[in-house]
N, C-alpha and C positions, 0 to 999 in steps of 0.2 A: 336257212343259211344266212348270214349276217350280210349287210350291204358293204361295200369297199371300203368306206369311211370307217365303220364300225369295226370291222376287222382289223383295220391298221390300228385302231385305239386297243383293242384286245391283245393284238400281238405285241404293242410296246409295253403295256403294263405287264403282261405276263414274262416278257423278257426282263423287265427291271427286277421281277422277283426271282428269275431264274440266275441273275447276278448275284443275288445276296449270299445265298448258302455256300456255292463254291468258292466265292470271294473269301468267304469266313474261313471255310475248310484249308483252302491252299494257303491263306495268309498267316494261320495260326501253327501250320507246321515249321515255317521259318522262325518262329519266335520260342519254339519249344526249348531249345537251349538256354534262353534268356529266362524264362520261366523257371526251368530245373535251377538255375542259379540263384533265384530269389527264394523258393521254396525247398531247395535241398531234396529233391524227387526221386526215387529209385527208377530204374529203367522201367519196371512194371507199371509204377504209379503214373509216369511220365505218357506211357502210351495210352493211358486211359484218359488223357486229355481230348484225344481225338476219337478214341474208342467209344466212350461215353455216349458222345453226340450221335456216332454211327449206329449204336445199338439202340437208342431211344427212337430214332428216326425209323429204322428198320421194324421196330415193333409196331410203332403206330400208321406208318404209311399207307398199308393197305387198309386198314379199319378207316382210315380218314377217306381214302378213294371210295368206299363204299357208303359211307356217312355223306360224302359229296353227291352221290348218286342219288339220295334218299333227300338230303334236306335243301342241296343247292351248292353247287361248285362254286359260285362267288362268293357265299357265305362261309364256307370253310377254308377257302383261301384267304379272305380277309382274317379270319381267326388266326391262321397260321403266321401271317406277317405280322400282326399284332403281337401275338406272343414270342415270336422270333425278335422282334425289336426291343420288346420288354426285357428278354433274357440276355441281349447282349448289352443292356446296360448295366445290369446285375453282374454279369460275368467280369465286366471291367471294374467291378468295384469289389471283388472276392478278395478275401483276408487270409485264407490258406488254400492250400491244394486239394482239401476234401471240399471244400466250398465251391471251389471253381469246377471239380469233375460233376458236383451234384447239379451247380446251374448250367452247366453243358448238356444235360440231360433234358432240362426244360426246353434249352435251346432247339435241341434237337426234336422234340415234339412238336415245336413250332415248324421246324424245317419240313418233318413230315406232312404237316398239312400243305404245304406249298408243294412237295413233291408228288403228292396225291392227287393233286387239283389242275395244275398249270398245263400240263400235257393233255388232260382231258378237255379244258376249255379251248385250247387252240385246235382239237381235232373235232370238236363240236363246229366250231366257227368256220372252218375251212372245208372245203368240197376235196374229195380223195384227188383230183388233178393238181390242186395247188397245196395240198397239206405237206408234202416232203419239203417244198420249198420253206413253209413257215415254220417246220419243225427244224429243218436245218438252220434256220435264223435263231430260234430259240437256243438250240445247242452251240451255235457260234457265240452268242451272249453268254452261255454258261463258261464257255471256255475262255470268252475274255474276262469274265470273272476270276477262273483258275489261272489267267496269263496275269492279271495285274495283282492277284494275291500274294505271290511270292515276292515280287519287287517291291509293291507298296507297304507289305508285311513286314518286309526286312528293312526299307527306309523307315517307317513308322516305330519298329522296335528300336533300330539303332539311334533315333533322334529324340522319341517320344515315350519310348517304354512300351512293353507288351499291352499294356491295357488299353493303348490308344487305337489297336487293332478292332477291339469289341465296339469302342464309341463310334468310329467312322462308320459302322453299319447303321446308326440310329438315323440320321437324317434322310438316307436313301429308303429306308423302311418305313418312316413317316410319309414321304412323298409316295410311294407305292399305295399306302393306305389311303391318302386323301385323293389321289387318281382314281381309285379304284370306285370309291364312293360317290366321287363326282361324274365320272364318264362312263362306268359300265352299268346300265339301268336294267339289262336282262338278266334272267337267271337260268341256270341249266339244272333240271333235276327230273330225269328220265324214270326214277325208281320211285317216285315221290308216296305211292300207296304201300308200299314194302316197308317191313320191320327190320330194325338193325338186331344182329345177333350177337348179344353181350356177352352169352356163355362161351359162345366160340372165340370171341375176341380175347377173353380172359384166357382161356387154354391155348390160344396161338400166341398171346404174349409171353406166357409163362414158358411155353416150349422154347419159343426162341431166344428169350434170355437166359433160360438155363444151357442151351447150346453154345450160345456164343461165350458166357462166363465160365462154362465147363473147358471150352478150348483156352481161355486164359490160363486156368489154374490147373492144366491138364497135369502138371508134375506133382501137384499136392498128392499126399497119400491117399485122402480119400474124397476130399471136396470136388475136385475135378471130374473124377471118373462117376460121381454121384451126379453131379450137374448134368453132365452129357446124358447118362443113362435116363434121367428124370426129363431131359429136354427129347430125347428120342422117344419116350413113352407119351409125352404131352403132345408132339406133333403126329404121332400115328393115331392118337385118340381125337385129334382134331380133324384128320383127314376123315376117320370114319364116321364124325358127330356131322362134319360138314354135308355129306353127301345124302344127308338124311334130315336136313331142316329145310323148311321152305324156302326162306332168305338168307341163304349163308354169307359169310364175310366173304369168302372165296368160293366161288360156283364151281365145284370140281368137275361138273358136267361141261364147262368152258374149257377145261383144261383136257377132259379125256377125249374130246371130239375134236381138237384143233392141234393140228400136228405142228402147224407153222408157229401156232402161239407157244406150245411147248417147249420146242427146241430153240425158239428165238429167245424165250426168257433164260432158258439154261445157258445158251451162248452168252447172252449178256451178264449173267452170275458170273460165269468163269472169267469173261474180260474184264469184268471190275476188279475181281479176286487178284487176277494176275497183274493189274497194273496200278493199284490206288496206293500200294506201299512205297512205289518207286519214288515219289516227291520226298516223303518222309525220311527214308533211308537215305537218299542223296542229299536232303539238307542237313541230317546228323553227319553224314560223311564230311561235307563241305566245311562245316563249322568246328567239327570235332578233331577230324585227320588232317584238313586242309590250313585250317585255323584262319578261315575268312570270316568276315563279319557277316551278320544277316543281310545287311543289304546287298552285298556283293554275291553271296550265296542265291539271295533271291533272283538276283538278274540272270543269273545262269539257268537257274530252274524256270525260268519264262520260256525258253527254248521250246518245250513240248506244247503246253497249253496256246502258245501264240500259234503254231503250225496247225492245230486243232481248231482256232478261232477262224482261221483263214481258209480251209478245206471243208469246214463241216456245211456251210451253204451249198459249196458244190457237191458234195457227197449226197445231202439231200436232194437236190436237181436230178442228180444222177439216178437216184432210187425212184424217181417220178417217171423216168424213162426206161431205165433198165430194171432187170430184174434185183430187187434188194438182196437176196440170197448171194448173187454173185459179188457185190460191192461189197457187203458186209466180211463176206470170207475173206477177200483179197486184204480187207483192213485187217483183220486177226492174223493173218500171215505175216504182214508187216509187222504186226506187235510183237509176234514171236521172235522175229529177227532183231527187233531193237532190245529186247530182254535177254536175248542170247548174248549179245554184245556186254552187257553189262555184268554177266557172269565172270569177266576176266578185270574188274576193279581191283585195284591195289593200291599201296601208298603212295606211289609214283604215277599214278593215272591221270593225264593232263586233262585239262578243261575242254579243249578241242574233241577229245575223245568222248567225254560225257555229253558235250553238247551235240555231235553226231548222234548219239544214241538217242538222245532225247527227241531229235528231229524225227528220226525214224518212227519212235514211238507215237509222236504226236499225229504224224500221217495217218499211221494204222489204225489209231485210235478215231481220228475222224471220219475215215471211210467206214468205219463199222458202226458207230452210234446212230447217225441220222438215218441210215438205211434199216437199221435192225429195228429201231421205233417206229419206222414206217411201216415196216411189215408187221409187226406186233399190232398195231392200231388198225391196220387195214386189215386184219383178220377176224374183227369181232362186230358185232352190232352196236350199233351209237347207245343202246341201253346199257352195255358195260364199259362204256369208255373210262369212268370214274375207277370202277375196280381194276381194270386192265393199266390204267396208268399207275395205280397203285401198286401192281404187281412189277411193271417196270422199275419202280420206285424201290419196291422191296428187292428185287434182284441187284439193283444197283448197291444198295446199302448193306444187304446181306454179304453180298461179293466182298465190299469195302471192308466190312467188319471181319470175315473170315481173313482177308488180307492183312489185316492189323494182327489177327488171333495167329496166324501162321508166323508173323514177325516176332510176337511176344514170345511164342513157343521156342523158337530158335534162339531169340536173345538170352531166355532163361537157360537154356543147354550150354551155351557158349560163355556168357557173362555172369548168370545169376540174376539176383536180386540186388545190383549194386548199381553205382552211377556210372557212367561211360567216362571214368578218369583215364589219365594217360597210360597207366599200366595195363589197362583192359583193350587199349587201342587195337592190338594184334588180334585178340578174339572178337572185337567188334569187326575188322574187316574179314576174317572168317565166317562170320554169320551172316554178314550181308551177301558174299558171295553164295553161301547156301542157300538163303532165300531167293536169290536171283534164279538159281537153278531151279528151285522149287516152281518159282512163278513162270518161267520158261515151259517148263512141262504142261502146267497147266492151260497156257495160252495155247500150245500146241493142240492139245486135246480139243480145246474150244474150236479150232478150225472145222473138225468133224462134226461137232454139234452144228454150227453154222451151216454147212453144208447138207446134214440131214434133215432140216426142216422143210424142203422141197420149194415149190415156187408158188408165189403170191399171185400172180397173173400168168394166164394161158398165153404162151407166144402164138404170133401169126397174125 
């Protein structure tokens, strides 16, 4: 275990990295109407600006977690920060919507390497008795990025244009690279003698891509069903193959024999699926329906992640002392309540009503994520920290991608492949209310998955 000084440096560097990707995700959502105006994008293509990033990250995060266990977590973390920073520059220089979406894929691959290693590095550096606090601080900084994203993203978009959101990530990314090279001398690689399963990765990536893309094109006559069936077949083949190779990308025995891990990952996937689209939907609602500028819309959206940033360290400390199952399940219940309130959004909904719902969502999210992460990482041997960190990242990213997939599907039913022009505003309101109903039901089901995991520690 590292000494106190080293642990503080590691925590600082990991939390700086943890700030980058959520800041990018939340700030770009506020800028989407401005990007739409410049490139004249359909609803479907506009959805792919955030979705392409999420999909690329979801495909690569577990393989990067596995690669980090073999090659070294610091090495993979550095690669991720470097690629993310370079892609940020290129995204800001995009000349067309297809170019922007393609570069967001590259940015998502860099983010996957960050997701797949940062939690594993912290888990390796901190003992079980203080791990929850460290993870809570890391989550709090993640939510600080989410908190500042809407406001700063709105401010930058309104005064400097949407491209400035990408450029502002560059100095921070360079600072993380320099600090990591200069201050972290040790490496973590508990599976250095094992091999990477390239065939398994290709099958896994193909399956996940086809599932996500198939959901987006589900209304097409043949493409959506073909992609979905291909994705299901590929994931089934992946499960069969991974149970029979010596060094799999995902250790299926790890999942088969660990009830806490399985249900915690499922609860995380459902939680992210139920909550991710909220900021996206409300950003569009505030700017298209309410007519607010990006800066004011971003200020309103700060309410949820600000509460998450404040309460995440407390939730992490609570999970060091109380059973994580209880704290996380309470958080999921509050999240369900916040989503249920948003079902009643209409043309005349007040800002105060929206802020109240966002505050409840933020508190629920904070109480869920840190204890759930603590339960996941505390249920496996340190040899599997990297791949388990990757599983957390995959649950997060697949859940978020499904959240956007559900949004795309409902938008396509109510609005079609059109821009959100004034004549489509009544259909837009109907669609977001239907989306919130679906997300509320998902979150309610997630409570039972959270409770079903069992206890991490014996009482007494």
